[in-house]
N, C-alpha and C positions, 0 to 999 in steps of 0.2 A: 730232780730238785723238788723241794716242798717248802711251804711256809714255815717259819720258825714258830716257837711256842706262842709268842704274842702277836705275830704278824705285824711287828713294828720294827723300826730301825734299832730300837733298844734290844733286839735279839742279838745284836753285836755286843758281846760282853765288854763291859767297861764304859759304856756310853749311857747317858741319861738325856732326857728331853724335858724342857720346861716351857710352859705357855703362860702368857699374861695377856689379858684382853681388856678393852674399855668399850662397854656396850653403848655408851652415849656417843662416843666419837666414831664407833664402828671400825675399830682397828686393833692391832696388837702386835706382839713380838714373840718369837720362838727361839730358844737357844738349845744347841746341842753341845754338851760339855763332856769331857772325858775325865776318868779318874786320874789320868796323867796326860801330859801333852801327847798329841798324835800327829802323824804326817798328814798334810793337807795339800790340796791342789784345787784349781778352778779352771773351767772352760766356759767361755761366753759365746753364744751363737745369736742372741737377739741383737737388734739394732739400737736399743735404748736402755742400756744397763745403768744401775746405780749401785756403787760398791764402796767398801772401805777396806783398805789393807790387802787388796787382791794382788797388787804388784809383787809383794814379797812371797807369793805362793809359786812363783816361777822356779823351775829346778835349779837355776844358776844363782839364786839369792842366798844370803847368809842364813836366815832362819828357815829351818826345814820343818818345824813342828809348831802347832798352835795349841792354845788352851781351850778354845771354844769357837763355834761358828754361830752366827746370828742371822735369822731371816726376819724381816720386819715390814710392816705396812708403813704408810706415811710419806712415800716418795722421799725426797731429799731430807725431810725432817726426820725420817726414820733412821738415818745414819747415826743419830745420837744413841740408838739402842745398844750397839756394841760398846759404846763408851760406858753406859751403865753397867754392863757385864764386866768390862775391864776393871772398873772401880771396885766392884764387889770381889772379883777374883784377887785383886791386889791385897785387900784386907785379909784374905785367906792365905796369903803367902805364895800365891801362884804367879808365874810369869817368867819370862826370859831374864836370866841373871846378867846384869851389867854393873860391874863393880859391886857396891852394896845395895843396889836397887833392883827390884823385880818389875818387869814390864810385861803384863799379860798381853798375849798376841790373840786378838779377837777379830778376824775378818768378818764382814757382813755384807748382805745384799738387801735391797729394798724393792717393794712393789708399789704401784700407784693405787691408792684407795681413797683419794681425797674427794671424789664426787659420787660417793655411794649412799648418800642420805644421812650420814652421821654429822654431828655438830663439830665443825672444825675451827671454831672461834676461840681456841685456847689462847691464854695470855702467856703461858710458858710451855715450851716444847715438852710434851709428855713422854717422849720415847726413851729418854734415859732412865726414867723411873720404871717404864714397862720392861726394859731390858733387865734391870736389876730384879724386878719381880719375877720375870720368867726364869732367871737363874735360881732364885730362891725356891721355885716350884719344881725344879728338875727332879725327875723320877724315871724309873723304868716303865711305868704305866702313864699314859696320857691319852686325852680324848682327841678325836678327829673331827673334821668339819668346821664349824664356826668357832674356831679356837685359835689363839695365838696369832701368828702372821696371816692366817686364813680368815680371821674374823670378818674383815670387810671386803674380802676378795670376790670377784665376779668373773664369769666367762660369758660367752655369747648366749644370751637369753636366760641365764640361770645364775644363782649365787655360786661362787667358788668355795674354796675351803682348804683346810689343812689335811693332807693325806700321808699315809705311811704304809709300808709293806715290807716283807722280808722273804728271803729264800735261804735254805741250807743246801749246799751243793753235795754231790755224792762224795767228794773228797773231804767233807767236813767243814769247809770254809762257809762262813755266813756273810750274806750281803743284805743290806737294808736301804730303804729309800725314805726320805722325808721331803715333802713338797708343799709349798703354798701356791695354790692354783688360781691364777688371776689373769686369764688369757684373753687376747683379742679373739681367738678362734673358739670353736665349739668342741665340747667333749662328748656330745651325743650326736647321733646320726639323724639328719633331717628333722622331722617333727616327732620322731619316736623316742622312747626311753632308752634305746640301746646305746651303750657306750662304744666309742671307737676302740677302746682298750679291751673289748669283749673277748677277742681271741686269746688273750693272755690271762683271763680271769681264772682264779683257783677257787673251786667251790662256788658259793654264791656271795662272794665278799663284797660285790657291789650290785646285787640284785638278781644275778643269774639269768638275765634276759637273752643271753647269747648274741651272736652277730646280727646286725640289722642289714638293711639294703640301702645303697646310696647310688646317686647318679655321678659317675666319675667325671662328667663334663660340667657339673655345676660349679660356678665360680663363687668365691667367698664374697659375702655381703656384710662387712663388719658393722656392728651396732655401736661400737665405742669410737671415740675420737683419738687422734694422734696422741701417743704418750700416756694413755690411761691404763696400761696393762703391765705385764711381766709375770712369768712363772719362774719361781726360784726354788732350787732343790739342793739336797745333800744326798750323796750316795756314800754309804759307809761299809767297811768290811773289817774283819779281824785278821786279814792277811798281812804279811810283811810286804810292804811296797815302798819303793823309792818315790820321791816326789815326781819324777818323770813317769813312773808307772801309774801313780795316782792321777796324773794329768790325763793319761790315756784312758783310764777308767771313767773319768768325768766326761771325756769326749764321747766314748762309746754310749754312755747313758743317755745322751741326747737323742739316740734312736727311740728310746722309750717315750720321750716327749712328743716326737713326731708321730708315733703310733697312737697316742691318746688325745692329741689336740690337733684340730684341722681348721685353718692352717696354723703352724707353729713357726717359731724363729722369724717372725715378721720384722720389718723395719721399725714397727711401733711397739714391739715387745722387747724387754730387756732380758730375755731368757738366759739363765745362768745356772750352772751346776757346780757345786763344790764336791770334792771327793775327800773322804777321811779314812785313814787306815790305822788301826790301833796296834798292828804289829805283833799280835799274839800267836799267829800261826804261820808257819812257813809253807809256801806253795810246793806241793809234792812234785809237780811238773811245771816249772816256771813258764815255759813257752806256751803250752796249750791251756794251762790254768789261767793265764792272762786273758785268753780268748773266752774261756768260760765265765770269768768274772765280768767281762764286758757285756756278754749276753745276759747274765743274771741281773746286772745293773739296769739294763734297758727294760727287761721284763718287770723288775720291781718298780721302776719309776712309772711305767704305763699303768700298772695296777694301783699304785699309790695315788696317781692323779684322779682316776675314777673313784677311788674310795673317798677321797677328800670331798668331791662334789656330791657323791651319794650320801655322805654323812652330814651335810650342811643343814642347819636348823633355821627356821623362820624366826625373825626378830622384828620388833617395832621399827617402823621407818624404812624397811627394806624397799629397794627400788626394783628388785627382781625376785621371782619365786625361787624356792629351793627345788632340787630334783624331786624330793619327796612330795612337796606340795603340788607339783605339776603332774607327776606320773604315779604317785602312790608308792607305797613301800614295796609292792610287787612280791 
């Protein structure tokens, strides 16, 4: 396996990503949109999720494909962001056809960034407009770090951020990850710059510091309070997958979150992963290729988490330092 051309989720052909941020509020939204509807699924392992339209992603539900997926800051307020995306898609003639009406299917998930130093005294919920702006910005190229849903994200002791990574398997299938990293846990080991995801780093995509050393008996000492967290992600592939297979892909990808964040999947995080399959390429070996896809998804997500934190930028009013400010670019 090796990274794709961009080392972004948009190495999966047919997908684009758009970001919109508000530097004053310290928040934002990120949208993944396909050239056409794509199969989607979800798996939740955190104890405090916030979602929209995730029930319809179960394999036994009527609608099997979606038009877009949205990651947003704002806690429950951020659930308006998918609404802005849905409104804009409807004007473009996108959506599930019901009679003479089209209903865009836009599931979303939110993270908590309401206590990060930004101005939260808005008179009107800003997230619908942020969702629409993110869709308008959708492109195959996009920035990481303090962008989109990662604008106001934090992790233990550091700013979080928006991360992405990709892999091309030997069979030609592409897998990509997109993640907004806002975890209760830490992404670096102890007091050093080394990332927990270091064993899966390719090249020096997040500093090239290699593995660090840790005390396996050390207990977590969370710096955040109950409900202030959540890491939300999307795993995408160009493979042909059923919704049940996509659900298994999302489930396997949680291994990547556990590799890169310690601790992860806590009762106070709403850790959630969407899976998206564009259906462009048939699996040459359905049984073993499903295993390979799951491994690639976990590897991509671990790398994307580290890349998001590594790329975070300092901004006025920050309550935590960036990785770069604390450790240097290395």
